[in-house]
Backbone bond lengths (Angstrom), bond angles and torsions (degrees), N, CA, C in turn:
res aa  C-N    CA-C-N  psi(-1)  N-CA   C-N-CA  omega(-1)  CA-C   N-CA-C  phi
1 M - - - 1.446 - - 1.522 108.38 -
2 P 1.319 118.37 125.86 1.462 120.12 -179.37 1.529 111.59 -68.31
3 L 1.307 114.96 165.64 1.458 122.25 -178.73 1.519 110.67 -57.94
4 S 1.333 116.03 122.49 1.463 120.24 -178.94 1.523 111.21 -89.32
5 Q 1.339 117.49 -32.54 1.464 119.63 177.92 1.512 110.33 -164.77
6 L 1.314 114.74 157.12 1.452 122.29 173.49 1.512 107.27 -99.58
7 D 1.329 117.06 117.99 1.460 120.51 176.44 1.531 109.26 -66.42
8 D 1.319 116.42 154.01 1.464 120.89 177.52 1.523 111.38 -61.67
9 N 1.315 116.15 -31.46 1.461 121.41 -177.53 1.525 110.13 -117.90
10 A 1.316 114.66 77.66 1.467 121.55 179.99 1.525 109.24 -105.56
11 A 1.322 116.34 156.55 1.465 122.05 176.49 1.519 109.05 -138.78
12 L 1.316 115.69 150.84 1.460 122.64 174.17 1.520 107.96 -100.88
13 I 1.333 116.32 132.12 1.465 121.76 174.67 1.530 107.39 -119.11
14 V 1.324 115.55 118.30 1.466 122.90 -178.03 1.526 107.65 -105.05
15 I 1.328 116.07 119.17 1.468 121.73 -172.24 1.535 112.65 -99.06
16 D 1.318 116.24 120.14 1.464 126.03 165.37 1.531 115.74 55.79
17 L 1.322 117.26 34.49 1.466 118.71 173.88 1.529 107.29 -87.06
18 Q 1.320 112.73 77.48 1.460 122.88 -175.41 1.517 108.52 -128.13
19 K 1.304 115.81 162.77 1.468 121.26 -173.20 1.523 112.89 -55.78
20 G 1.318 118.16 -44.73 1.459 120.73 -176.79 1.508 114.04 -69.65
21 V 1.326 118.29 -26.48 1.461 122.07 -179.77 1.523 110.46 -89.26
22 C 1.321 116.78 -43.33 1.471 120.34 -178.74 1.531 111.79 -66.94
23 G 1.322 117.46 -17.82 1.459 121.20 178.39 1.517 114.21 -84.87
24 L 1.334 117.56 -4.96 1.473 121.17 179.65 1.531 110.62 -77.60
25 P 1.334 117.75 156.58 1.477 119.37 173.35 1.534 108.86 -68.34
26 L 1.329 116.36 125.77 1.460 121.98 -174.44 1.522 111.29 -128.09
27 L 1.318 115.62 159.47 1.461 122.32 178.89 1.529 111.10 -60.93
28 H 1.315 117.34 -48.52 1.462 123.54 176.97 1.525 107.59 -111.24
29 P 1.317 118.53 147.59 1.466 119.23 -179.30 1.532 111.74 -58.68
30 A 1.319 115.81 133.35 1.462 120.68 179.20 1.519 110.78 -57.27
31 S 1.326 117.89 -33.51 1.468 120.88 -178.65 1.525 111.33 -60.08
32 Q 1.329 117.96 -35.94 1.472 121.12 177.97 1.527 110.63 -68.87
33 I 1.311 117.07 -42.72 1.461 121.63 -179.08 1.525 109.44 -65.80
34 V 1.322 116.92 -44.62 1.462 121.94 179.29 1.527 110.29 -62.82
35 A 1.334 117.91 -43.34 1.472 120.96 -179.41 1.526 110.58 -61.37
36 R 1.332 117.43 -43.48 1.464 120.26 179.36 1.526 111.25 -66.92
37 A 1.330 116.55 -42.90 1.465 120.11 178.49 1.525 110.47 -62.43
38 S 1.319 117.32 -38.92 1.452 121.95 178.82 1.535 111.08 -64.93
39 Q 1.326 117.01 -41.08 1.470 121.13 176.19 1.532 110.22 -60.99
40 L 1.325 115.71 -45.97 1.459 120.18 179.49 1.525 110.82 -62.20
41 A 1.330 116.81 -45.12 1.465 120.67 -179.79 1.528 110.18 -59.78
42 G 1.323 117.06 -43.01 1.461 120.44 178.37 1.521 112.18 -61.37
43 A 1.326 116.54 -42.09 1.471 120.84 179.98 1.525 111.27 -68.20
44 F 1.323 117.80 -39.89 1.474 120.75 177.23 1.526 109.90 -64.31
45 R 1.332 116.78 -44.94 1.466 120.11 179.80 1.532 110.42 -60.98
46 K 1.322 116.03 -43.27 1.473 120.71 -179.22 1.530 111.35 -59.35
47 R 1.334 116.42 -35.15 1.472 121.42 178.29 1.530 112.55 -83.22
48 G 1.328 116.92 -2.27 1.460 120.10 -179.13 1.515 112.76 76.22
49 L 1.343 116.98 22.19 1.466 122.28 -179.59 1.528 109.92 -97.35
50 P 1.324 117.64 147.17 1.467 120.76 -176.84 1.528 113.68 -63.16
51 V 1.328 113.77 142.25 1.466 122.79 172.88 1.518 106.80 -120.24
52 V 1.334 115.64 124.00 1.458 122.14 179.39 1.524 107.71 -111.89
53 L 1.320 116.31 123.01 1.458 122.08 178.41 1.525 108.24 -107.92
54 V 1.322 115.42 120.76 1.463 121.69 -174.99 1.524 109.36 -110.18
55 N 1.331 115.54 134.39 1.457 119.35 168.50 1.525 108.16 -127.23
56 V 1.304 115.13 161.35 1.461 120.51 -179.56 1.528 108.13 -112.61
57 A 1.336 116.05 134.82 1.455 120.48 -178.39 1.520 112.37 -126.79
58 G 1.325 117.24 9.20 1.454 120.02 -179.43 1.512 110.32 -171.93
59 R 1.315 115.02 -163.28 1.463 119.41 179.62 1.524 109.54 -147.75
60 A 1.307 114.17 158.76 1.460 119.58 178.38 1.528 109.28 -59.18
61 P 1.340 116.97 148.08 1.459 119.98 -174.89 1.522 115.43 -76.70
62 G 1.320 118.57 -11.06 1.467 120.02 -175.91 1.518 113.66 -67.15
63 R 1.330 115.62 153.64 1.457 121.07 177.70 1.529 110.02 -79.13
64 T 1.332 115.83 146.44 1.465 121.77 173.66 1.518 108.33 -135.49
65 E 1.310 115.33 160.59 1.466 119.44 176.74 1.520 111.43 -68.08
66 A 1.338 116.81 -26.63 1.463 120.49 179.84 1.527 111.41 -69.43
67 G 1.337 116.96 -25.01 1.460 120.31 179.77 1.517 112.40 74.09
68 M 1.301 115.11 -169.23 1.466 122.44 -179.50 1.523 109.74 -80.27
69 P 1.345 117.64 153.76 1.463 120.10 176.15 1.518 110.73 -56.72
70 K 1.322 115.74 147.00 1.459 121.20 -175.82 1.531 112.01 -98.29
71 F 1.327 116.94 21.85 1.460 120.14 179.90 1.528 108.89 -135.66
72 A 1.324 115.36 158.48 1.462 120.85 179.36 1.527 109.21 -90.86
73 F 1.320 115.96 139.80 1.457 120.59 177.43 1.522 109.41 -84.30
74 P 1.335 117.82 135.36 1.464 119.26 175.70 1.536 109.95 -67.76
75 P 1.323 117.83 159.32 1.474 120.76 -175.97 1.539 113.70 -56.81
76 N 1.324 118.46 -33.09 1.470 120.97 -176.36 1.535 112.67 -101.28
77 W 1.301 117.78 23.32 1.467 120.58 -173.01 1.518 113.25 -64.59
78 T 1.332 118.64 -23.48 1.467 120.85 -179.62 1.527 113.13 -88.31
79 D 1.333 118.03 -8.85 1.463 121.14 -179.38 1.522 110.53 -64.98
80 L 1.335 116.05 131.38 1.464 120.12 174.69 1.516 108.97 -62.92
81 V 1.338 116.72 146.95 1.460 119.44 178.21 1.528 108.52 -67.49
82 P 1.324 117.91 138.19 1.466 120.64 -175.47 1.530 113.80 -63.23
83 E 1.327 117.34 -24.18 1.464 120.96 -179.08 1.528 112.76 -62.95
84 L 1.335 117.31 -17.39 1.472 120.19 176.64 1.522 111.42 -71.29
85 N 1.341 115.97 -16.87 1.465 120.66 178.13 1.525 110.95 53.01
86 A 1.327 116.12 51.62 1.471 121.44 -178.93 1.520 110.04 -52.40
87 Q 1.324 115.57 137.11 1.461 122.95 -178.42 1.529 109.38 -112.56
88 A 1.311 115.78 159.57 1.462 121.04 -179.91 1.527 111.47 -59.73
89 G 1.331 118.11 -31.46 1.461 121.48 -178.91 1.518 114.54 -81.98
90 D 1.329 117.75 -7.10 1.464 120.56 177.74 1.525 108.90 -72.07
91 Y 1.317 115.95 151.72 1.461 120.76 178.59 1.525 107.94 -102.05
92 L 1.323 117.49 122.47 1.461 122.65 -179.11 1.521 109.74 -97.02
93 V 1.325 115.51 128.77 1.460 122.09 176.45 1.527 107.18 -119.73
94 T 1.320 116.49 121.15 1.462 121.19 173.18 1.516 107.02 -104.45
95 K 1.319 115.87 119.80 1.464 120.70 -174.89 1.518 110.82 -107.93
96 Q 1.325 114.00 155.39 1.463 122.41 176.62 1.524 110.40 -115.83
97 R 1.312 116.43 10.08 1.467 123.01 -177.08 1.523 108.28 -130.19
98 V 1.309 117.03 179.78 1.462 121.24 178.62 1.525 110.24 -69.40
99 G 1.321 116.96 -50.01 1.457 121.81 -179.90 1.517 111.97 -86.91
100 A 1.335 116.12 159.98 1.461 121.42 -174.87 1.524 114.38 -88.87
101 F 1.344 118.57 -5.62 1.464 120.02 -177.69 1.525 113.34 -92.84
102 I 1.326 117.49 -43.23 1.463 120.73 -173.46 1.530 110.43 -70.02
103 G 1.336 115.29 124.99 1.456 120.62 177.51 1.515 114.67 78.44
104 T 1.334 118.46 11.80 1.472 121.54 178.05 1.527 109.40 -127.29
105 S 1.308 115.27 177.04 1.465 121.96 178.37 1.527 112.22 -95.89
106 L 1.327 118.20 14.52 1.466 121.04 -174.45 1.526 112.76 -59.03
107 D 1.321 118.17 -49.64 1.465 120.30 -178.80 1.531 110.89 -61.47
108 E 1.308 116.77 -43.20 1.469 120.94 178.34 1.531 110.75 -60.09
109 Y 1.322 117.03 -45.45 1.469 120.98 178.80 1.532 110.98 -60.87
110 L 1.324 117.12 -47.11 1.469 120.14 -179.18 1.523 111.22 -62.51
111 H 1.334 117.03 -38.50 1.465 119.51 176.47 1.531 111.39 -64.94
112 Q 1.319 117.28 -39.81 1.462 120.57 177.21 1.526 111.36 -61.54
113 Q 1.316 116.08 -32.18 1.467 121.47 179.64 1.530 111.49 -87.52
114 V 1.325 117.39 -0.34 1.467 125.50 -179.15 1.534 111.08 59.13
115 V 1.321 116.19 35.36 1.464 122.05 -179.65 1.524 110.08 -73.19
116 T 1.334 115.77 134.31 1.464 121.70 176.60 1.529 112.13 -116.03
117 Q 1.326 116.85 -16.37 1.465 121.34 -175.98 1.523 109.03 -134.39
118 V 1.343 116.24 133.74 1.458 120.59 177.28 1.524 109.82 -121.84
119 F 1.324 114.63 137.86 1.459 123.29 175.27 1.517 106.09 -106.67
120 L 1.327 117.08 129.01 1.460 121.41 -175.77 1.519 111.63 -117.59
121 C 1.333 115.25 137.69 1.459 121.47 173.45 1.520 107.71 -149.51
122 G 1.316 116.94 167.54 1.456 120.52 175.96 1.514 114.02 131.84
123 I 1.327 114.78 -156.20 1.452 123.54 -175.11 1.529 107.62 -131.18
124 A 1.244 119.81 134.23 1.448 132.43 4.52 1.533 109.36 -108.89
125 T 1.308 113.57 143.52 1.460 121.76 -176.64 1.520 112.15 -48.08
126 S 1.334 116.73 -52.25 1.468 121.35 -173.55 1.524 113.26 -86.29
127 S 1.296 117.19 0.64 1.458 120.27 -175.77 1.528 110.01 -121.44
128 G 1.324 117.98 -95.94 1.455 121.59 -176.07 1.515 114.46 -60.16
129 V 1.331 117.36 -41.56 1.469 120.14 -179.67 1.527 109.78 -67.99
130 E 1.334 116.75 -49.42 1.469 119.88 -178.67 1.532 111.67 -63.67
131 A 1.323 117.56 -43.47 1.473 120.23 -179.74 1.526 111.07 -62.29
132 T 1.320 116.99 -40.79 1.459 120.79 178.71 1.525 110.42 -67.86
133 A 1.330 117.28 -39.52 1.470 121.33 177.75 1.520 110.97 -63.57
134 R 1.318 117.12 -41.65 1.467 120.21 178.93 1.534 110.93 -60.83
135 S 1.320 116.49 -45.73 1.467 119.84 179.30 1.525 110.70 -65.55
136 A 1.325 117.80 -42.94 1.467 120.93 179.55 1.523 110.54 -60.01
137 F 1.321 116.45 -42.96 1.466 121.29 178.15 1.534 109.90 -62.63
138 D 1.333 116.28 -47.82 1.465 120.78 179.78 1.526 112.05 -61.45
139 L 1.327 117.13 -31.57 1.461 121.49 -179.62 1.529 112.68 -83.43
140 G 1.332 117.40 -3.42 1.452 120.98 174.34 1.519 116.87 95.69
141 Y 1.316 117.35 9.47 1.464 119.69 176.99 1.531 109.87 -77.50
142 N 1.321 116.47 150.00 1.460 121.60 167.48 1.523 105.55 -78.50
143 V 1.316 116.89 120.78 1.463 122.36 -171.68 1.526 109.78 -106.57
144 V 1.327 115.22 132.86 1.462 121.89 173.20 1.523 106.85 -124.46
145 L 1.318 116.24 125.10 1.459 121.92 -179.36 1.525 108.69 -105.80
146 V 1.322 115.90 121.50 1.457 122.26 -176.91 1.528 107.22 -88.39
147 V 1.327 115.93 92.67 1.462 121.00 -166.68 1.527 114.28 -69.08
148 D 1.330 118.72 -24.81 1.468 118.40 177.83 1.529 111.69 -90.98
149 A 1.323 116.46 3.73 1.461 121.48 176.46 1.530 110.14 -117.50
150 T 1.338 115.32 27.26 1.464 122.07 173.43 1.520 108.25 -132.06
151 T 1.294 115.74 152.98 1.458 120.75 173.75 1.515 108.73 -153.79
152 D 1.308 114.79 172.22 1.456 121.90 -174.70 1.518 108.16 -144.20
153 R 1.299 115.97 171.12 1.468 120.43 173.93 1.519 110.91 -82.23
154 D 1.328 117.23 -21.56 1.458 122.35 -173.84 1.530 110.31 -121.38
155 A 1.326 117.28 124.01 1.471 122.29 -177.37 1.525 112.08 -62.19
156 E 1.318 117.45 -41.34 1.469 120.92 -179.87 1.523 111.83 -64.71
157 F 1.323 116.31 -43.85 1.463 120.76 179.23 1.528 110.08 -62.61
158 H 1.337 116.56 -45.16 1.466 121.87 179.77 1.530 110.21 -58.93
159 Q 1.305 115.98 -50.41 1.473 120.87 -178.14 1.527 110.98 -61.87
160 H 1.316 117.11 -43.43 1.464 120.73 -179.72 1.536 110.65 -61.04
161 S 1.327 116.65 -45.74 1.463 120.08 179.19 1.524 111.01 -61.32
162 V 1.317 116.83 -49.18 1.468 121.51 -176.19 1.527 111.45 -65.18
163 E 1.320 117.06 -43.41 1.468 120.13 -173.47 1.529 114.11 -88.46
164 K 1.311 118.25 -33.09 1.469 121.12 -172.80 1.525 113.99 -107.56
165 I 1.320 117.42 -41.65 1.465 120.88 -173.34 1.526 111.97 -89.46
166 F 1.314 117.38 -50.93 1.466 120.63 -174.75 1.528 113.77 -55.22
167 P 1.343 119.77 -43.74 1.470 118.36 179.75 1.536 113.51 -62.16
168 R 1.316 117.45 -20.23 1.473 121.24 177.58 1.526 112.08 -83.70
169 L 1.326 116.21 -17.31 1.459 121.00 -175.98 1.521 113.08 -104.11
170 G 1.320 117.08 -15.99 1.460 119.05 -177.43 1.508 111.55 173.56
171 E 1.307 114.34 -155.68 1.449 121.59 178.90 1.526 108.68 -98.29
172 T 1.324 116.60 149.91 1.453 120.58 176.47 1.522 108.26 -115.08
173 E 1.317 115.17 143.61 1.459 119.86 -177.47 1.517 108.94 -156.19
174 I 1.328 116.39 167.93 1.463 121.48 177.23 1.531 109.41 -109.29
175 T 1.298 115.30 159.76 1.460 123.04 -174.10 1.524 112.73 -53.40
176 N 1.332 117.51 -52.51 1.471 119.72 -175.12 1.515 112.74 -58.46
177 N 1.308 117.55 -38.35 1.479 119.99 179.33 1.531 111.32 -67.86
178 I 1.309 116.27 -36.36 1.464 120.15 177.85 1.535 110.24 -69.10
179 L 1.324 116.13 -41.54 1.470 119.81 178.26 1.523 110.76 -60.19
180 K 1.322 117.89 -37.73 1.473 121.40 177.99 1.526 110.65 -64.61
181 V 1.321 116.93 -41.13 1.466 120.71 179.12 1.524 110.84 -66.63
182 L 1.321 117.27 -35.05 1.466 121.86 -178.56 1.528 113.04 -78.85
183 A 1.326 117.02 -19.51 1.491 120.65 -175.19 1.518 112.03 -67.41
């Protein structure tokens, strides 16, 4: 369902656009996702709306069948990509889980800003973006998922999230349409 309205108190949440994640093999080039997220961040800032930049620096402690990653992280893997042009007024969330709400101050910050609607983009569609969208929906936010500003490592997972999961959690839209609404 396309974007029906822009709430007066909307925020952009950018998930895991950091050096260690953007360097992974992805379905869509990370440069395209970063460029769209950067455009959105600029438009939100111009409107005086909050921009939240999320990076991941760890993982939940529970055991999984997938096990631990089989590669070493470079020292700067948590650094946000410079193309996001992070500003002093942006809110940085460093998460230790898949989603950006659990174990962080994100919900508290959004409540302080009186945010009612969140726009989500980033990497990975079926992981960090979807987990954050699920929590945002459960917490009562109006959720908008920017489907052309998300990507995944797996085409099937990406498609399933975009076509089956996202419409149940909120509205789906593309970057250009959101930029027009913000202009």
